[in-house]
C-alpha positions in Angstrom: 33.5 77.4 72.6 36.0 74.7 71.3 39.7 75.1 71.3 39.7 75.3 67.5 37.1 78.3 67.5 39.0 79.8 70.2 42.5 79.2 68.2 41.0 81.0 65.3 39.7 83.9 67.1 43.1 84.5 68.6 44.7 84.4 65.0 41.8 86.2 63.2 41.8 89.5 65.7 45.3 90.1 65.1 44.3 90.5 61.0 42.6 93.4 59.4 38.8 93.1 59.6 38.3 92.5 55.7 40.6 89.4 55.8 39.5 87.9 59.0 36.3 85.9 57.6 38.2 84.3 54.7 41.3 83.5 56.8 38.9 81.9 59.7 37.4 79.6 57.0 40.7 78.7 55.3 42.3 78.0 58.8 39.4 75.9 60.2 39.4 73.8 57.0 43.0 73.4 57.4 42.7 72.2 60.9 39.8 69.9 60.3 41.9 68.2 57.4 44.7 67.6 59.8 42.6 65.8 62.4 41.5 62.0 62.5 37.9 61.2 61.8 37.1 60.7 65.6 39.5 63.1 67.1 39.7 63.6 70.8 41.0 66.9 72.6 44.5 65.8 72.8 44.4 65.2 68.8 43.4 68.9 68.6 46.0 70.2 70.9 48.7 68.3 68.9 47.4 69.8 65.6 47.2 73.3 67.2 50.8 72.8 68.8 52.1 72.0 65.3 50.5 75.4 64.0 52.3 77.1 66.7 51.5 80.3 68.5 48.4 82.3 67.1 50.4 85.5 67.0 53.2 83.8 64.8 50.8 82.3 62.5 48.8 85.9 62.4 52.1 87.4 61.3 52.4 85.0 58.2 49.1 86.4 57.0 49.9 90.0 57.5 50.5 92.3 54.4 53.2 94.1 56.4 55.9 92.9 58.2 56.5 93.6 61.9 59.8 95.6 62.2 59.1 98.2 65.0 59.4 95.6 67.8 60.7 91.8 67.3 58.3 88.9 67.0 58.8 87.7 70.6 57.3 91.0 72.3 55.2 92.6 69.3 52.0 91.0 70.3 52.5 91.9 73.8 53.7 95.4 72.8 50.4 96.0 70.7 48.2 94.6 73.5 49.3 97.0 76.0 49.6 100.1 73.5 45.8 99.3 72.7 45.0 99.4 76.7 46.9 102.1 77.8 46.6 104.7 74.9 42.6 105.1 75.3 43.1 105.3 79.1 45.9 107.9 79.0 43.9 110.0 76.3 40.8 109.6 78.3 42.0 110.8 81.4 43.7 113.8 79.6 40.7 115.0 78.1 38.6 114.4 81.6 41.1 116.6 83.2 40.8 119.5 80.9 37.0 119.2 80.9 36.8 119.2 84.4 39.1 122.1 85.1 37.7 124.1 82.2 34.0 123.8 83.7 35.0 124.5 87.1 36.9 127.6 86.6 34.3 128.9 84.1 32.9 132.0 86.0 30.3 133.2 83.5 32.8 136.0 82.4 33.6 134.3 79.1 30.8 133.0 76.9 29.6 129.1 76.7 30.8 129.1 73.3 34.3 130.1 73.6 34.8 127.6 76.7 33.6 124.6 74.4 35.9 126.0 71.8 38.6 126.1 74.2 38.1 122.6 75.4 37.9 121.2 71.9 41.2 123.0 70.8 43.1 122.3 73.9 41.7 118.9 74.0 42.7 117.6 70.6 46.4 119.1 71.3 46.2 117.4 74.6 45.2 114.0 73.5 47.7 113.9 70.5 50.5 115.1 72.7 49.7 112.3 75.3 49.3 109.8 72.6 52.8 110.6 71.4 54.4 110.4 74.8 52.8 107.3 75.6 53.7 105.6 72.3 57.2 106.8 72.9 57.7 105.6 76.4 56.2 102.2 75.9 58.1 101.5 72.7 61.4 102.8 74.5 60.7 100.3 77.3 59.9 97.3 75.0 63.1 98.0 72.9 65.1 98.1 75.9 63.6 94.8 77.3 64.2 93.0 73.8 67.9 94.1 73.6 68.6 93.2 77.3 67.1 89.6 76.8 69.8 87.1 76.5 67.4 84.1 76.2 68.0 84.3 72.1 64.5 82.7 71.8 62.4 84.1 69.1 58.7 82.5 70.0 56.3 85.3 71.1 55.3 85.4 74.6 52.0 85.8 76.2 50.8 88.6 78.6 52.0 86.3 81.4 55.5 86.4 80.0 55.3 82.8 79.2 55.6 81.0 75.7 52.2 80.0 74.4 50.7 76.6 74.6 47.3 75.2 73.7 46.1 75.1 77.2 46.3 79.1 77.2 43.0 78.9 75.3 41.1 77.7 78.2 41.7 81.3 79.6 40.7 82.9 76.7 37.1 84.2 76.9 34.9 83.8 73.9 33.9 87.5 72.7 30.9 87.4 70.3 31.2 90.6 68.1 27.6 91.6 68.2 28.2 91.5 72.3 31.3 93.1 72.5 31.6 96.4 74.5 34.3 98.6 72.8 36.6 100.7 74.9 35.3 103.8 73.0 31.8 103.3 74.6 33.3 102.7 78.2 35.5 105.9 77.9 32.7 107.6 76.4 30.6 106.7 79.1 33.3 108.0 81.6 33.5 111.3 79.8 29.8 112.0 79.6 29.6 111.5 83.4 32.5 113.8 84.0 30.9 116.4 81.9 27.6 116.5 83.4 28.5 116.1 87.0 31.0 119.1 86.5 28.1 120.9 84.8 25.8 120.2 87.8 28.4 121.5 90.8 28.9 124.7 88.4 25.6 125.3 87.2 25.1 128.8 88.3 28.1 130.0 86.4 27.4 127.7 83.5 23.8 127.3 82.6 21.5 130.3 82.2 20.8 133.1 79.9 23.5 134.5 77.7 23.0 137.9 75.6 25.2 139.3 73.1 27.7 142.0 74.5 30.7 143.9 73.3 33.0 140.9 73.6 30.4 138.3 72.3 27.9 136.3 74.5 28.0 137.2 78.2 26.4 135.5 80.8 23.3 137.4 82.2 21.6 135.1 84.9 21.7 131.4 85.9 18.9 129.2 85.1 18.9 127.3 88.5 18.8 128.3 92.0 22.2 127.5 93.5 21.0 126.6 97.1 18.0 124.4 95.9 19.9 122.6 93.2 22.9 121.7 95.3 20.8 120.4 98.1 20.4 117.2 96.2 24.2 116.5 96.0 23.8 113.2 97.7 21.7 111.7 95.1 23.8 113.3 92.4 26.9 111.6 94.0 24.8 108.1 94.2 24.2 108.6 90.2 27.9 109.4 89.6 28.9 106.6 91.6 26.4 104.4 89.6 27.5 105.4 86.4 31.2 105.0 87.2 30.8 101.6 88.5 28.9 100.8 85.4 32.1 102.0 83.3 34.1 99.9 85.2 32.0 97.0 84.7 32.0 97.5 81.3 35.8 97.7 80.8 36.0 94.6 82.8 33.5 92.3 81.2 34.2 93.7 77.5 31.0 91.8 76.7 27.4 92.4 77.3 26.1 89.6 79.6 22.4 89.4 81.3 24.0 90.8 84.6 25.5 93.6 83.0 22.4 94.4 81.2 20.2 94.3 84.4 22.8 96.3 86.2 22.6 98.8 83.2 18.9 99.0 83.4 18.9 99.6 87.1 21.4 102.4 86.8 19.1 104.0 84.2 15.9 103.5 86.4 17.7 105.1 89.5 19.0 107.9 87.3 15.6 108.7 86.1 13.8 108.6 89.3 16.5 110.9 90.8 16.1 113.3 87.7 12.2 113.4 88.3 12.6 114.2 92.0 15.1 117.0 91.3 12.9 118.4 88.4 9.7 118.3 90.2 11.1 120.8 92.8 10.1 124.2 91.5 12.4 126.0 93.9 15.7 124.7 91.9 14.6 127.3 89.4 15.7 130.8 89.5 12.8 133.5 89.9 14.5 135.8 87.6 15.0 133.2 85.1 11.4 132.2 85.0 10.4 135.9 84.7 12.7 136.4 81.7 11.3 133.6 79.9 7.8 134.7 80.4 8.7 137.9 79.2 10.6 136.7 76.1 7.9 134.0 75.1 4.6 135.9 76.4 2.6 135.3 79.6 1.1 132.2 78.2 4.4 130.7 78.4 4.8 127.9 81.2 7.8 126.1 82.5 6.0 123.1 83.3 5.5 122.1 79.8 9.6 122.6 79.3 9.9 120.2 82.4 7.4 117.7 81.0 9.5 117.5 77.7 12.7 117.2 79.9 11.3 114.4 81.8 9.8 112.5 78.7 13.0 112.9 76.8 14.8 111.4 79.8 12.2 108.6 79.9 12.8 107.7 76.2 16.6 108.0 76.7 16.7 105.6 79.8 14.3 103.2 78.1 16.4 103.1 74.9 19.4 102.3 76.8 18.0 99.8 78.8 16.5 97.8 75.8 19.8 98.1 74.0 21.7 96.4 76.7 19.3 93.7 77.0 19.1 93.5 73.0 23.0 92.9 73.2 23.3 90.6 76.0 20.3 88.0 74.8 20.6 88.7 71.1 
């Protein structure tokens, strides 16, 4: 990707989505008009230098002025907020989910636990967001007011003023291949949920019946000793999925290597799931008897397990295909 396209990307990523395409075309036309016929890389650098820092140029296109933090630190301030806020909110939600699931003893209904997680989670995420916003803003306000350089040009993440050479360190991120922070954090939350459910399955997953105080936990679906005997394989899957989350976060774009790792993680997870589900001893005998009495003697858990395996296969194949489609598309 040449310097012109990278410069345009650095400008338009700071603008609203609805205006990016038009401004990108306008800016590219302007740059090409400023260049000689047979221009060199040095000619391009000279033109880009005359246009200035992408953050400053982007601010000229903004419909709203940047008054919260001055122009010198504003771009760095927003970049750090975008990076820190999702992480802090995700950790808050993860801690709440883990503590709620592990503290669930079966005395309260599953529905009540979910509603509690949602209620406390929303408030916790909002509270965390407010605190992060406050402290980051305060730090930058102090930095700006103690800066004695009297310079107004924006600084980069390296705390240096921008030059065209900085574009060489900017990765080109095609929109159709990008991995959103929401996807990465969502993967982390999902891994945490199913992992904590696995280790607390005897008190969480099972038969609930209506009682005086609402739904009450009657019996577990799984045999705890048999289910937890597979914990080394489960820990392996947890490690693979956490590594995948980190990989997605660092690359921020679907690559062939990421797609291959994603497909391998899905394959290994599927294999472990089939190994565990084939062991009939993981099911609580009282639960199997209860299901037969509920649905009749013709009921067979085997078909339930077959449907579960087929669903997992479909999900794994779809996720693997999606990764390759984004990486190679």
